[in-house]
N, C-alpha and C positions, 0 to 999 in steps of 0.2 A: 238534583242535589248540588249545592254549592259548598265551598270550603272557606272557613274563616280562619285567618291567622291573627292571633292576639299577641301583641307585643307588650313587654313590660321592661322598663328600664332596670338594669341590674343594680342591686344595692351598692351604694357608694359612688355611683357615676354622677358626676356633677353636670348640671344642665348646660354649662358652657361647652362641655365636650359634645353633647348632643347637637347643640347649635353649630358647632364647628364642623361636624360630620354631615349636617343636613344637606348642604349643596351636593355632596356625593350621593346621598340617599335619593334626593330629588332627581338627579340626572339618571340614576339607576332605574327608578320606577317609571320615568318618562320613556326611556329606551325600551324597557321591558314591555310596556303597554304598546308602544309603537310597533314592536316586533310581533304583536299578536299573542302575547304571553298569557292571556286568560285573566288578566287583572281587571276586575269589574269595578272596584271602588277601593279607596284607601284614605284613611284620615285619622287625625288625632282626637282623643277625647279631651274635652275642656272641663277639667275637674281640679279641685285644689290639690289633689294627690299627683305629684309629678311622676310617680311610678305607674299610674294608670295607663299611660302611653297611648297606643293606637291599635287599629285593626285594619286588615285588608280582606277583601272578598274576592275569591277566585272561582273560575269555572271548573277547575279540576284539582285534585289533590297533587298531581304531578307538577302542575304550574305553581301551586302554593309552595311546595317543597323546593322547587327550583328557585323561586323568588327568594325565599328565606336564605338559601345556601349562598346567594351572591349579594345579599343586601349589606351595605357597609355598616349599618347599625348592628348587625349580627356579627359580621366578619371582624369588626373592630372591637368586639366584646362589650358593646355599650348596652345592648338589649338582648333579651331572650325571647323566643317565639314558640308558640305552640299552635298546632293546626287542629281544627275541629270540623267534623262533618256537620253540615247545616241543612236540615230539611226545611227550606224556605217555603212559605205559603204566600202566594200573591192573591190578596183578596180581590174579588170580582167587583 
């Protein structure tokens, strides 16, 4: 099982605030991954809806929750996150 964190930009948050916080978010996820934090993949959705945001995939719920707890997008009140259990199937 893997764990998916879905991010959604909070209502009323301007894109410029997201872009201003992005360097801190990027440094955070790079450090998290380098420290072996269980981050498997992370990325934004490309849709016309700016609130669609992004998702991350983690190897454990604990890693996912620890990541969210320290992510500048969340700690600065720009995005909300929810964690889902994911029964991933790897086709042969």
